[in-house]
C-alpha positions as CSV (number, residue, x, y, z in Angstrom):
1,X,0.0,0.0,0.0
2,X,1.3,3.4,-1.0
3,X,1.8,6.2,1.5
4,X,-0.4,8.4,-0.7
5,X,-3.8,6.8,-1.4
6,X,-5.9,8.4,-4.1
7,X,-7.9,11.3,-3.0
8,X,-6.3,11.7,0.4
9,X,-4.8,15.1,1.1
10,X,-1.5,15.3,3.0
11,X,0.3,18.1,4.8
12,X,2.7,19.8,2.3
13,X,5.6,19.0,4.6
14,X,4.7,15.3,4.4
15,X,4.6,15.5,0.6
16,X,7.9,17.3,0.4
17,X,9.5,14.9,2.8
18,X,8.2,11.8,1.0
19,X,9.4,13.1,-2.4
20,X,12.9,13.9,-1.0
21,X,13.1,10.4,0.6
22,X,12.1,8.6,-2.6
23,X,14.6,10.5,-4.8
24,X,17.7,9.4,-2.8
25,X,18.7,5.7,-3.2
26,X,20.7,5.7,0.0
27,X,17.7,7.0,2.0
28,X,15.4,4.4,0.4
29,X,17.8,1.6,1.4
30,X,18.1,2.9,4.9
31,X,14.3,3.2,5.2
32,X,13.9,-0.4,3.9
33,X,16.5,-1.8,6.4
34,X,15.0,0.2,9.3
35,X,11.5,-0.9,8.3
36,X,12.5,-4.6,8.2
37,X,14.7,-4.4,11.4
38,X,11.7,-3.0,13.3
39,X,9.4,-5.9,12.4
40,X,8.5,-9.2,14.0
41,X,9.8,-11.2,11.0
42,X,13.2,-9.8,11.8
43,X,12.9,-11.0,15.4
44,X,11.7,-14.5,14.3
45,X,14.5,-14.9,11.7
46,X,17.1,-14.0,14.3
47,X,15.7,-16.3,16.9
48,X,15.7,-19.2,14.4
49,X,19.2,-18.4,13.0
50,X,20.8,-18.0,16.4
51,X,19.1,-21.1,17.8
52,X,20.3,-23.2,14.8
53,X,23.8,-21.7,15.1
54,X,24.1,-22.3,18.8
55,X,22.6,-25.8,18.7
56,X,23.6,-27.3,15.4
57,X,26.4,-25.5,13.6
58,X,29.1,-24.8,16.2
59,X,30.2,-26.5,19.3
60,X,31.4,-23.3,20.9
61,X,29.3,-20.5,19.2
62,X,29.7,-17.8,21.8
63,X,32.8,-15.9,20.6
64,X,31.7,-15.7,17.0
65,X,28.1,-15.2,17.9
66,X,29.1,-12.3,20.2
67,X,31.1,-10.7,17.4
68,X,28.2,-11.1,14.9
69,X,25.6,-9.7,17.3
70,X,27.9,-6.8,18.3
71,X,28.5,-5.8,14.7
72,X,24.8,-6.1,13.9
73,X,24.0,-3.9,16.9
74,X,26.4,-1.3,15.7
75,X,24.8,-1.2,12.2
76,X,21.3,-1.3,13.5
77,X,21.9,1.5,16.0
78,X,23.2,3.6,13.1
79,X,20.0,3.0,11.2
80,X,18.0,3.9,14.2
81,X,19.9,7.2,14.5
82,X,19.4,7.8,10.7
83,X,15.6,7.3,11.3
84,X,15.7,9.6,14.4
85,X,17.5,12.3,12.4
86,X,15.0,12.0,9.6
87,X,12.1,12.3,12.0
88,X,13.7,15.3,13.7
89,X,14.2,17.0,10.3
90,X,10.6,16.2,9.3
91,X,9.2,17.6,12.5
92,X,11.2,20.8,12.1
93,X,10.1,21.2,8.5
94,X,6.5,20.6,9.6
95,X,6.8,23.1,12.5
96,X,8.3,25.7,10.1
97,X,5.4,25.2,7.7
98,X,2.8,25.3,10.4
99,X,4.3,28.5,11.8
100,X,4.2,30.2,8.4
101,X,0.6,29.1,7.9
102,X,-0.4,30.3,11.3
103,X,1.2,33.6,10.8
104,X,-0.6,34.0,7.5
105,X,-3.9,33.0,9.1
106,X,-3.3,35.5,12.0
107,X,-2.6,38.3,9.4
108,X,-5.8,37.4,7.5
109,X,-7.9,37.3,10.6
110,X,-6.5,40.6,11.7
111,X,-7.3,42.2,8.4
112,X,-10.8,40.7,8.5
113,X,-11.4,41.9,12.0
114,X,-10.3,45.4,11.0
115,X,-12.5,45.4,7.9
116,X,-15.5,44.2,10.0
117,X,-14.7,46.9,12.6
118,X,-14.6,49.6,9.9
119,X,-17.9,48.4,8.3
120,X,-19.5,48.3,11.8
121,X,-18.3,51.8,12.5
122,X,-19.6,53.0,9.1
123,X,-22.9,51.3,9.6
124,X,-23.2,52.8,13.1
125,X,-22.3,56.2,11.7
126,X,-25.0,56.0,9.0
127,X,-27.6,54.7,11.5
128,X,-26.8,57.6,13.9
129,X,-26.8,60.1,11.1
130,X,-30.2,58.8,9.7
131,X,-31.7,58.7,13.2
132,X,-30.8,62.4,13.8
133,X,-32.4,63.5,10.6
């Protein structure tokens, strides 16, 4: 399923973030690895592989297994940090966009309030002038 379903509107920051992520091959690879590493199939595969390794393949698996698991942890923690950096950049981009939109909305609301006040004052002036005549 695609992130962008037909007819669904997304925040402009989400669209920009998604297009930037899909344009960079390295980011797509990092996203795919992170997505798989954060899934239950990843856990199941590791449980089976490590169990087979410890029980069937080596008589003394601990030194090699410790090395493999340590190296894997180093790489996976790097992918986690890449994901956290990506999320932080996305949140900042969205916050910047929302700030600009809120400032524009505030400016528009202020202009509308001033226009309503001016029309109210003009209406009041005309009613008072008509009432005095």
